[in-house]
Structures are given as C-alpha cells and as structure tokens.
C-alpha positions in Angstrom: 59.4 95.1 55.5 61.6 96.2 58.3 58.3 96.5 60.4 57.1 92.9 59.4 60.6 91.2 60.0 60.5 93.1 63.7 57.2 92.1 64.6 57.9 88.4 63.4 61.1 88.4 65.7 58.9 90.0 68.6 56.3 87.3 68.2 58.9 84.6 68.1 60.4 85.5 71.4 57.1 85.9 73.1 56.1 82.5 72.1 59.3 80.8 72.6 59.8 82.3 76.3 56.4 82.5 77.2 56.5 86.4 78.1 55.1 89.3 77.1 56.9 91.2 74.4 56.0 94.8 73.5 57.0 96.7 70.1 58.7 100.0 70.2 56.6 101.8 67.5 57.9 104.8 68.8 61.2 104.4 66.7 59.1 104.8 63.4 58.1 108.3 64.7 61.1 109.2 65.8 63.7 107.8 63.6 62.1 106.1 60.8 61.7 107.5 57.3 58.0 105.5 57.0 55.0 105.5 59.2 54.3 102.3 61.5 52.0 100.3 59.6 51.6 97.1 61.6 48.1 98.6 62.9 47.0 97.4 59.4 47.5 93.9 60.5 45.9 91.6 62.8 48.8 91.8 65.3 48.7 90.6 68.8 51.6 92.1 70.6 51.2 95.4 72.3 52.9 99.0 71.7 55.3 99.9 74.5 54.6 102.9 76.4 56.9 106.0 76.5 57.9 105.3 79.9 58.8 101.7 79.4 60.8 102.8 76.4 62.6 105.1 78.4 63.4 102.2 81.0 66.2 101.3 78.5 67.7 104.6 78.4 70.8 105.5 80.2 69.8 108.9 80.1 66.6 109.1 81.7 63.7 111.5 80.4 61.0 112.8 82.2 57.1 112.5 81.7 56.9 116.1 80.2 59.9 115.8 77.9 58.4 112.4 76.4 55.2 113.8 76.3 56.7 116.8 74.3 58.5 114.5 72.0 55.3 112.5 71.2 53.3 115.5 70.4 56.1 116.5 67.9 56.3 113.2 66.6 52.3 112.7 66.2 52.2 116.4 64.6 55.0 115.4 62.5 53.0 112.3 61.1 50.1 114.1 59.9 52.0 116.9 58.1 53.9 115.5 55.4 55.6 119.0 54.6 57.4 119.3 58.1 58.0 115.7 58.5 61.8 115.7 57.1 62.4 118.4 59.8 60.9 117.1 62.7 62.6 113.6 61.9 65.9 115.1 62.4 65.0 116.9 65.4 63.7 113.9 67.0 66.3 111.7 65.7 68.7 113.9 67.6 66.7 114.5 70.9 64.6 111.2 71.4 65.5 108.5 73.8 67.8 106.0 72.6 67.7 102.3 74.0 71.1 101.4 75.6 70.8 99.5 78.4 69.6 96.1 78.9 70.2 95.5 74.9 70.2 92.2 73.1 71.9 93.2 69.4 71.2 91.8 66.5 74.5 90.2 64.7 73.1 90.0 60.8 76.6 87.7 60.1 75.9 85.5 63.0 72.2 85.0 63.7 71.4 83.7 67.0 68.7 83.6 69.3 69.4 84.5 73.2 69.7 81.0 75.3 67.6 82.7 77.9 65.5 85.5 78.2 66.5 87.6 81.5 63.9 90.6 81.8 63.8 93.3 80.9 65.8 93.3 77.7 65.5 95.5 74.5 66.1 93.7 71.1 67.9 96.1 69.0 67.9 95.3 64.9 66.2 94.2 62.1 66.1 90.5 62.4 65.6 89.6 58.9 66.5 85.8 59.1 64.2 83.3 59.2 65.8 81.2 61.7 64.8 83.7 64.5 60.9 82.8 63.7 60.9 79.8 61.4 59.4 77.7 64.3 56.3 79.7 64.7 55.4 80.7 61.1 51.8 79.7 61.1 51.2 81.9 64.2 53.0 84.7 62.6 50.8 84.6 59.5 47.6 84.2 61.5 49.0 87.5 63.1 49.7 89.4 59.5 46.1 88.9 58.1 45.0 92.6 57.2 42.4 93.9 59.1 40.6 95.8 56.5 39.7 94.1 52.9 41.4 95.2 49.9 40.4 97.9 48.2 39.2 97.2 44.5 42.1 98.1 42.7 44.4 96.1 44.9 41.7 93.2 44.5 42.2 93.5 40.3 46.3 93.8 41.0 46.0 90.2 43.0 44.0 88.9 40.2 46.4 89.9 37.7 49.0 88.3 39.4 47.3 85.2 40.2 46.4 84.6 36.8 50.1 84.6 35.5 51.8 81.5 35.1 55.0 83.1 36.7 54.9 85.9 38.6 57.7 88.3 39.2 58.3 91.3 41.3 61.1 93.9 41.2 61.7 96.4 44.0 64.3 99.2 43.5 65.6 101.4 46.2 
C-alpha cells in the first residue's frame, strides 16, 4: 500500500509539472521490511540510480561503497533467512537523503507551489489530494503486468458474487 501511494504521488508530480520523476526503490532494499513490488504493475516511471540517490545525501558515498551496499541488499532480497540482519546493517550504513527535501506533512497535505529541480520527496503521501487530479492515468499504470493466478481468479469471483464484500486488515 505504501508503495502504491508513493507511486501515485510521484506520477502526479510528473504530470503536474511535466518533468521526469524517478522512484527511490532502494528504500525498499535498504530500509523496508517488504520488497518493492511496483514491477508487478505497468508503471511508467523509472527507478533512480544509486548515483542519483547519492546526489541528495550530504555525506556523499563513493561508487565502490554504493556498489557494495547494492550487492548486499540484492543478496538479502534473495535470502529471507539473513534479510532481517542485513536490513539492520543497511539501515545504519545506507545513504539517507537529507538535501533538497520536500517532506510530507500528513496533518497539512500541501503540494509544492513550484518544482525547482532537483528535489527529493520524502513521505508516504497517503492523501488523495496529492493525486486526485490524475486518477485515470494512475489507474492505467497500476494494471497488473501478468494475469491473475487461478486461485486469485477464484477469490475475485467469490468477492464479485457477494452483495456487500468486506475486507479486514489487521497489523
């Protein structure tokens, strides 16, 4: 859900200001508890490179160090048993964007009046005010790349055949 909101916000900023916006998918590798799943959708925005993310860090990281962090994060994605440990290590050592920030204020959702590039958007952006003006474009991007599995099709059919479907999510 967080990734979908962040993508919707990024897409909206790209459309609103007619500028390229890239996604920091490294956050999922370095800090997130979950994998980045946006590649399951027909998204149109590119992922930022390590060097592009590094630009927003006041403590610059050399190409060698970024390469090591990236290899560790990729390895941990493929090995669930060591992922909690490597995530903690990466959270401490990975670059943290701290320059050219536009930080979300959830209690007072506002869009930037103008977009002076470069800018790093920091937040979850979970308010429809950020992207309601371009909902159709975002919905097109969020179509699945692969068809539903047979079990998912059966579940979808069950939901569609219920007069008032209900879902409960517990964290």
